[in-house]
C-alpha angles and dihedrals in degrees: 000000000000116000093217113123117227127206107254094247100042135090126193107217116198117189124192142157093049145093122270089249093054091048089052090048092054091047092047089055090050092048090053091051094041110024092190092065110134120240115279121254129187138206139186124244131177139058133304095274100038127042133181123192119218119195117203132198131177108220118198108202098187090100109042120184134175122324115247096235124222113347126185122234124192091223141348125302127205110219125193117193122198126187146069118332102255098046091046089053091049092051090047090051089052090051091049089056092058106028145031103260127204112190109222102177148332130210122183137177140149091005095307126108134199112197128182123196141163118233126204135164113291112253 
């Protein structure tokens, strides 16, 4: 469990294992559901021969709006959510409204949650 403290109404969303277009599609769905989501940034991780890009967005759930509805992806996306329990559940629910979600793991402690899931196009 990471020792970082999250604001009670914010969720850090990390996307990996996907194309830049799919990352933008997921963030677009989240920005529709939560209009105060902060602009996405990305960084590189990995060694000299293998690189994996991780896209990061800070989602503020205090002002929820309409869910985006079903959205198509060209492949799967791994999403890691970090934050307090209720906001993480709200972001997961928004993702479920737009994508097929496979839960891969959940770790919780001291009011904070880390959730990993795989996103794909809804059927």
